C-alpha positions as CSV (number, residue, x, y, z in Angstrom):
1,M,-43.5,163.3,-80.7
2,H,-40.7,165.7,-79.6
3,A,-40.9,168.2,-76.8
4,M,-39.0,171.5,-76.8
5,Q,-38.7,174.5,-74.5
6,Y,-36.5,177.6,-74.0
7,E,-36.7,179.9,-71.1
8,L,-36.1,183.7,-71.0
9,T,-35.7,184.7,-67.4
10,L,-36.4,188.4,-67.1
11,P,-35.4,191.0,-64.5
12,A,-37.4,191.1,-61.3
13,D,-38.8,194.6,-62.3
14,Y,-39.5,193.6,-65.9
15,D,-42.9,194.8,-67.3
16,T,-44.4,191.4,-68.2
17,G,-47.1,193.4,-70.1
18,I,-44.4,193.6,-72.9
19,I,-44.5,189.8,-73.2
20,R,-48.3,189.7,-73.1
21,E,-48.4,192.3,-75.9
22,R,-45.8,190.4,-77.9
23,V,-47.8,187.2,-77.7
24,A,-51.1,189.0,-78.5
25,R,-49.4,190.4,-81.6
26,I,-47.5,187.4,-83.0
27,G,-49.0,184.3,-81.2
28,H,-51.3,183.5,-84.1
29,L,-48.3,183.1,-86.5
30,L,-47.8,179.4,-85.4
31,D,-51.6,178.6,-85.5
32,D,-51.1,176.7,-88.8
33,W,-47.4,175.7,-88.6
34,D,-46.7,172.5,-90.4
35,G,-45.4,169.7,-88.1
36,L,-46.4,171.5,-84.9
37,G,-48.6,169.6,-82.5
38,T,-48.9,172.4,-79.9
39,K,-47.1,175.5,-78.8
40,S,-48.0,176.8,-75.4
41,Y,-47.0,180.5,-74.9
42,L,-46.1,180.4,-71.2
43,L,-45.4,183.1,-68.7
44,R,-44.4,183.0,-65.0
45,E,-44.6,186.2,-63.0
46,R,-42.6,186.8,-59.9
47,G,-44.9,186.4,-56.8
48,R,-47.8,184.9,-58.7
49,F,-48.7,181.2,-58.5
50,G,-45.5,180.5,-56.5
51,S,-43.1,181.8,-59.1
52,P,-39.8,183.2,-57.8
53,V,-39.0,184.8,-61.3
54,N,-40.4,186.5,-64.3
55,Q,-40.0,184.1,-67.2
56,Y,-41.2,183.6,-70.7
57,A,-40.9,179.9,-71.6
58,P,-42.9,178.6,-74.5
59,F,-43.3,174.8,-74.6
60,Y,-43.7,172.8,-77.8
61,L,-44.9,169.4,-78.7
62,W,-43.8,168.6,-82.3
63,N,-45.3,166.0,-84.6
64,T,-42.2,166.2,-86.9
65,V,-38.6,167.0,-86.7
66,E,-38.9,168.8,-90.0
67,G,-41.4,171.2,-88.5
68,M,-39.2,171.8,-85.5
69,N,-36.1,172.4,-87.6
70,T,-38.0,174.7,-89.9
71,F,-39.0,176.8,-86.9
72,L,-35.4,176.8,-85.5
73,W,-33.5,177.4,-88.7
74,G,-36.0,179.0,-91.0
75,G,-36.3,182.5,-89.4
76,A,-39.1,182.3,-86.8
77,F,-36.7,181.6,-83.9
78,Q,-34.3,184.1,-85.2
79,R,-36.7,187.0,-84.5
80,L,-36.9,185.9,-80.8
81,S,-33.1,185.6,-80.7
82,D,-32.7,189.1,-82.2
83,D,-35.0,190.6,-79.5
84,F,-33.8,188.7,-76.4
85,G,-30.6,186.9,-77.3
86,R,-30.4,183.3,-78.3
87,P,-31.5,181.0,-75.5
88,V,-30.6,177.4,-74.9
89,V,-33.3,175.2,-76.5
90,R,-34.0,172.1,-74.5
91,Q,-35.3,169.0,-76.4
92,W,-36.8,165.8,-75.2
93,T,-37.9,162.6,-76.9
94,G,-41.6,161.8,-76.4
95,L,-42.6,159.0,-74.0
96,A,-46.4,159.5,-73.7
97,Y,-49.2,161.8,-74.6
98,E,-52.9,161.9,-73.6
99,E,-55.8,164.2,-74.1
100,G,-57.5,165.3,-70.9
101,G,-61.2,165.4,-70.1
102,A,-61.3,169.2,-70.6
103,V,-59.9,168.8,-74.2
104,G,-62.5,171.3,-75.5
105,G,-61.7,173.8,-72.7
106,S,-59.5,176.8,-72.9
107,A,-55.9,176.1,-71.6
108,R,-55.3,178.8,-69.0
109,F,-52.4,177.2,-66.9
110,A,-49.6,174.8,-67.5
111,V,-47.4,172.8,-65.2
112,R,-43.9,171.6,-66.0
113,R,-41.9,169.3,-63.8
114,R,-38.4,168.1,-64.6
115,E,-36.8,165.3,-62.7
116,P,-33.6,163.2,-63.0
117,V,-33.7,159.6,-64.0
118,P,-31.7,158.0,-61.2
119,D,-28.7,155.8,-61.8
120,G,-29.1,152.1,-61.3
121,V,-32.9,152.0,-62.1
122,E,-34.5,149.9,-64.7
123,L,-35.3,152.2,-67.6
124,A,-38.4,150.3,-68.5
125,D,-39.8,151.0,-65.0
126,V,-39.0,154.7,-65.3
127,T,-40.8,155.0,-68.6
128,A,-43.8,152.9,-67.4
129,R,-44.1,155.3,-64.4
130,A,-43.9,158.3,-66.7
131,T,-46.6,156.9,-68.9
132,G,-48.8,156.2,-65.8
133,E,-48.2,159.7,-64.6
134,T,-49.3,161.1,-68.0
135,E,-52.5,159.0,-67.8
136,R,-53.1,160.2,-64.2
137,L,-52.7,163.9,-65.1
138,A,-54.9,163.6,-68.2
139,G,-57.6,162.0,-66.1
140,A,-57.6,164.8,-63.5
141,D,-60.4,167.3,-63.3
142,G,-59.7,170.3,-65.6
143,A,-56.8,168.7,-67.5
144,V,-56.6,169.6,-71.2
145,L,-53.6,167.4,-72.1
146,A,-50.6,165.8,-70.5
147,A,-47.3,164.6,-71.9
148,A,-44.0,163.1,-70.7
149,A,-40.6,163.1,-72.5
150,V,-37.0,162.3,-71.7
151,D,-33.7,164.0,-72.5
152,T,-31.2,161.1,-72.6
153,S,-28.2,163.5,-72.7
154,R,-29.0,164.6,-69.2
155,W,-31.2,161.6,-68.2
156,E,-34.0,163.9,-67.3
157,L,-37.8,163.4,-67.5
158,V,-40.2,166.3,-68.2
159,H,-43.9,166.1,-67.3
160,F,-46.0,168.7,-69.0
161,S,-49.7,169.4,-68.6
162,L,-52.3,172.0,-69.6
163,W,-55.2,173.0,-67.4
164,E,-58.4,175.0,-67.8
165,H,-58.3,176.3,-64.2
166,D,-55.7,177.7,-61.8
167,T,-55.7,174.8,-59.4
168,P,-54.0,172.1,-61.4
169,K,-53.6,168.6,-59.9
170,A,-49.9,168.5,-60.8
171,D,-46.6,169.3,-59.1
172,G,-44.1,171.6,-60.7
173,D,-43.6,175.1,-62.0
174,V,-46.9,176.8,-62.8
175,F,-47.2,179.0,-65.8
176,Q,-50.0,181.1,-67.2
177,V,-50.9,180.2,-70.8
178,L,-51.1,183.4,-72.9
179,H,-51.9,181.6,-76.2
180,L,-52.1,178.0,-77.5
181,S,-51.3,177.2,-81.1
182,A,-52.4,173.7,-81.8
183,P,-52.4,173.1,-85.6
184,G,-51.4,169.4,-85.3
185,R,-52.7,168.5,-81.9
186,D,-55.1,165.9,-83.4
187,R,-52.1,164.2,-85.0
188,L,-50.0,163.8,-81.8
189,P,-49.8,160.1,-81.1
190,R,-51.8,159.0,-78.0
191,G,-50.5,156.8,-75.3
192,R,-46.9,155.6,-75.0
193,Q,-44.5,156.4,-77.7
194,W,-42.6,153.1,-78.2
């Protein structure tokens, strides 16, 4: 599993209805993308759910590098770059993935928390804690799924979870889910990824 995200931080007075309309118009295009586990079309709106910014920030869980590369290099990502400018694309290597108890529910909210891996710690302990946190999040009421991944170029963990309600049991940045494409969700490997 590979995680990926880019963020488009928009002006404070930006009409986020433009993003909502865009996702309503094109979100379905990845509903059958080969190699994609899930794409969560995420939006933060300034002043809502604790957000200080307007931001469009899709989050991906990929089953294959080929699927991710086809998205990035095959034209789909180019359309976004043409419309908004080419954003930095963050990538993390998967550590853990779990389905939540609300797996059949509609994902309405997402929480993403990034945290540094401190110097001088045992990496096995860090990954064990990340795996445990993924299990805890997936077991919470209203959880649709939970994942953890690491960027070893920055030594940064990311915890990501989807929720069917607006009171997630997770700390981090809260996003509204505008659409969920999940063509390969059933093929995302469960549990720890090593």
